[in-house]
C-alpha positions in Angstrom: 255.5 137.2 173.0 253.9 137.4 176.5 256.5 138.7 179.0 256.8 137.5 182.6 255.9 140.4 184.8 257.3 139.9 188.3 257.3 143.3 189.9 260.4 144.6 191.6 259.8 146.0 195.1 261.7 149.3 195.4 260.3 149.9 198.9 261.9 146.6 200.2 265.6 145.6 200.6 267.3 144.7 197.3 268.9 141.2 197.3 271.7 139.4 195.5 270.6 136.1 194.1 272.9 133.1 193.9 271.6 130.5 191.4 273.3 127.1 191.9 273.0 124.9 188.9 274.0 121.2 188.3 273.2 118.8 185.5 270.1 117.1 186.9 268.5 113.7 187.4 265.4 111.7 186.6 262.6 112.4 189.1 262.4 108.7 189.9 264.3 105.5 189.1 261.7 104.2 186.6 261.7 103.9 182.8 259.2 106.7 182.3 261.1 109.3 184.4 264.4 108.3 182.9 263.0 108.6 179.4 261.7 112.1 180.1 265.1 113.1 181.5 267.1 111.6 178.6 264.8 113.2 176.0 265.5 116.7 177.5 269.2 116.0 178.0 269.9 114.5 174.7 267.8 117.0 172.8 270.2 119.8 173.8 272.2 120.9 170.7 275.1 121.8 173.1 275.3 118.1 174.1 274.8 116.5 170.7 276.4 118.3 167.8 275.2 116.4 164.9 272.5 117.3 162.3 269.3 117.5 164.3 267.1 115.6 161.9 269.4 112.6 161.9 269.8 112.8 165.6 266.1 113.0 166.4 265.6 109.8 164.4 268.3 108.0 166.4 267.1 109.4 169.7 263.4 108.7 169.2 263.6 105.3 167.4 266.8 103.7 168.8 267.8 105.3 172.2 264.5 106.3 174.0 262.6 103.1 173.3 265.3 100.9 174.8 267.9 102.8 176.8 265.7 103.9 179.7 264.8 100.3 180.7 268.5 99.3 180.8 269.2 102.3 183.1 266.4 101.4 185.6 268.4 99.0 187.7 271.5 101.3 187.7 269.5 104.2 189.0 267.7 102.0 191.5 271.1 100.9 192.9 272.1 104.5 193.8 268.7 105.9 194.8 268.3 107.0 198.4 265.4 107.6 200.8 265.8 111.3 199.9 265.6 110.6 196.2 268.3 111.2 193.6 271.7 111.6 195.3 272.7 114.4 192.9 269.6 116.5 193.7 269.5 115.8 197.4 273.2 116.5 197.9 272.8 119.7 195.8 270.1 120.8 198.2 272.4 120.1 201.1 275.1 122.3 199.4 272.6 125.1 199.1 271.5 124.7 202.8 275.1 124.7 203.9 275.9 127.9 202.0 272.7 129.6 203.3 273.9 128.7 206.9 277.4 130.0 206.2 276.2 133.3 204.8 273.6 133.6 207.6 276.4 133.3 210.1 277.9 136.3 208.3 274.6 138.1 209.3 273.0 137.0 206.1 274.7 139.8 204.1 277.7 140.6 202.0 278.4 144.3 202.5 275.0 145.8 203.0 273.0 143.6 200.6 271.2 140.4 201.7 271.9 137.2 199.8 269.3 134.7 198.6 270.0 131.2 197.2 268.1 129.1 194.7 268.8 125.7 193.3 268.2 124.5 189.7 269.0 121.6 187.5 269.8 122.1 183.8 267.6 119.1 183.0 264.8 117.9 185.1 263.7 119.4 188.4 264.0 121.9 190.1 264.2 123.7 186.7 266.0 126.9 185.9 262.8 128.8 185.0 261.2 128.1 188.5 264.5 129.0 190.3 264.9 132.3 188.5 261.3 133.3 189.2 261.7 132.3 192.9 264.6 134.7 193.1 262.5 137.5 191.4 259.8 136.9 194.0 262.5 137.3 196.7 263.2 140.8 195.4 266.6 139.8 193.9 267.9 142.6 191.6 271.3 141.0 190.8 271.9 137.3 190.0 275.1 135.3 190.1 274.7 132.1 188.1 277.0 129.4 189.5 277.3 126.3 187.4 278.8 123.8 189.8 281.2 122.4 187.1 284.8 123.3 188.0 285.9 122.9 184.3 284.2 124.8 181.6 282.7 123.0 178.6 280.2 124.0 175.9 278.2 120.9 176.8 277.7 121.9 180.4 278.5 125.5 181.4 277.5 127.1 178.1 274.3 125.0 178.1 273.3 126.6 181.4 274.0 130.0 180.0 271.7 129.2 177.1 268.9 128.1 179.4 269.2 131.2 181.7 269.2 133.4 178.6 266.2 131.7 177.1 264.2 132.2 180.2 265.2 135.8 180.7 264.2 136.6 177.1 260.7 136.2 178.3 261.0 138.7 181.2 259.9 142.3 181.0 262.4 143.3 183.7 265.9 141.7 183.5 268.1 141.5 186.7 271.7 142.4 186.5 273.6 139.2 185.7 277.0 137.7 186.4 278.2 134.2 185.4 280.9 131.9 186.9 282.7 130.5 183.9 284.9 127.9 185.7 286.9 127.4 188.8 289.3 124.6 187.8 292.3 126.3 189.3 290.8 128.0 192.4 293.1 127.5 195.3 290.3 126.7 197.8 288.8 124.1 195.4 292.2 122.4 194.8 292.8 122.3 198.6 289.4 120.8 199.2 290.1 118.0 196.7 293.5 117.4 198.3 291.9 117.3 201.8 289.5 114.6 200.5 292.3 112.5 199.1 294.4 112.8 202.3 291.3 111.9 204.4 291.0 108.7 202.4 294.6 107.9 202.8 294.3 108.3 206.6 291.5 105.8 206.8 292.7 103.4 204.0 296.1 102.3 202.9 297.4 104.6 200.1 297.2 103.0 196.7 300.1 102.6 194.3 298.5 105.0 191.8 296.0 107.9 192.1 293.7 107.9 189.1 291.9 111.2 188.4 289.0 110.4 186.1 287.1 113.2 184.4 283.9 112.9 182.3 284.8 112.5 178.7 283.9 114.5 175.6 284.2 113.8 171.9 287.7 114.6 170.7 286.0 116.8 168.0 284.9 119.2 170.8 288.5 119.8 171.8 289.6 120.2 168.2 286.9 122.9 167.7 288.2 124.9 170.7 286.5 123.6 173.9 288.9 124.3 176.8 287.6 121.4 178.9 290.5 119.0 178.2 293.2 121.6 179.1 291.4 122.7 182.2 291.0 119.0 183.4 294.8 118.6 183.0 295.4 121.8 184.9 293.2 120.7 187.8 295.0 117.3 187.8 298.4 118.9 187.8 297.5 121.3 190.6 296.0 118.5 192.7 299.1 116.2 192.2 301.4 119.1 193.2 299.3 119.8 196.3 299.6 116.2 197.3 303.3 116.2 196.4 303.0 113.3 193.9 305.5 112.8 191.2 304.5 111.9 187.6 304.7 108.1 188.3 302.2 108.3 191.1 299.1 109.6 189.3 297.3 109.4 186.1 294.5 111.4 184.3 291.8 109.5 182.4 288.4 110.2 180.9 285.2 108.2 181.4 281.6 107.8 180.2 282.3 107.4 176.5 279.1 107.3 174.4 278.8 106.2 170.8 281.4 105.1 168.3 283.3 108.4 167.8 286.7 109.0 169.3 286.6 110.6 172.7 289.2 112.2 175.0 291.9 109.7 175.9 293.1 107.8 177.8 289.8 106.0 178.6 289.3 105.2 182.3 288.3 101.6 182.0 291.1 100.8 179.5 293.6 102.5 181.7 292.5 100.6 184.8 292.7 97.3 183.0 296.2 98.2 181.7 297.4 99.2 185.1 296.4 95.9 186.6 298.1 94.0 183.8 301.3 96.0 184.4 301.3 94.7 188.0 299.6 97.7 189.8 297.7 96.0 192.6 296.0 99.0 194.3 294.6 102.2 193.0 292.7 105.2 194.5 290.4 106.9 192.1 288.8 110.4 192.3 286.6 112.3 189.9 287.6 116.0 190.2 285.1 117.1 187.5 282.1 116.1 189.6 281.1 118.3 192.5 278.4 115.8 193.5 278.2 112.0 193.4 275.8 110.7 190.8 275.3 107.8 188.5 278.6 108.3 186.7 280.6 108.1 190.0 278.5 105.9 192.2 277.8 103.2 189.6 280.2 103.6 186.7 283.3 104.4 188.7 282.7 102.8 192.0 281.1 99.6 190.7 281.7 99.0 187.0 285.3 100.1 186.9 286.1 98.4 190.1 285.1 95.1 188.4 287.3 96.0 185.4 290.3 96.6 187.6 289.8 93.5 189.8 289.0 91.2 186.9 292.3 92.2 185.3 294.3 91.3 188.4 293.9 94.3 190.7 293.5 93.6 194.4 292.5 96.9 196.1 290.3 99.6 194.5 289.3 102.7 196.5 286.8 105.3 195.2 287.3 108.7 196.8 283.8 110.4 197.0 283.1 113.8 195.4 283.3 116.9 197.5 279.5 116.9 197.9 278.3 119.0 200.9 281.6 118.8 202.9 282.7 121.7 205.0 285.7 122.2 202.8 283.6 122.3 199.7 281.1 124.7 201.2 284.0 127.1 202.2 285.5 126.9 198.7 282.1 127.6 197.1 281.5 130.5 199.4 284.9 132.0 198.6 284.1 131.8 194.9 280.7 133.5 195.4 282.2 136.3 197.5 284.9 136.9 194.8 282.3 137.2 192.0 279.8 139.5 193.8 282.4 142.1 194.7 281.2 145.5 193.8 277.5 144.6 194.1 277.1 145.4 197.8 
């Protein structure tokens, strides 16, 4: 094996590196870019846990020839002049954090901090981001997957990718890894602030629906803590907002395939709420740190239609925390907590 040989500079100030990682996005809203993204995403054994030979046949002969074309208009509907909303907002998160730490003289203790952004799938990639940190004389790296709730399909997959890259390095930096932050006080407060801000500018709905990305039920059975952490986040947020159990509901979205996924399903729940006479709902996705296809199109558009067609009258999507001041402060607090002892 040929090892990467980025030299450390002992005669220059040592830095702490913060690697911010999210899921990723196609480079462009066209079939070719979407196909490349889906191939990488759906080839991850952490995401699809069925025999690889069978899955590769399904992926290459059923999904990739047809699914990308169907997704083109959906991605086009959320694309911005800056490109993918997920990537561009992630870059804003990074910029906001750099600014905040710069205002603290750019250091924690006596060690400068350097930030890099990566996507688990697509660009900018983890390999390039880690090598950027090495070139910046980073000796210690905190990997920050921006998923509040841990799952083997997300957080663990990032660990796999970081480990795979570092196996090719001759010199390995000291490493720390944020596992989850589903119950972090600052994060829950930031979520509550976003809901209350919505209620100040729009009439409060009869029900607050907290929709999390779904997983196959099998993952939960095998020990993935995601389901329990989602419930804990929802309970803490409801308590912070002083809601009783009749005023909120937790659901799971983005079901894929025919297997049973975590329940209750978001679309079915919204339809049932409308049929029960609930005329107005507010919906938030506390598992998403950044708005993306699953929130901007699936939740804000598709599920709105489900609720309204079933008899609902008012549907309000509450945006993800994105690059808000509250989210920046919560992320900074988490970073400071995890780099203690390094300065």
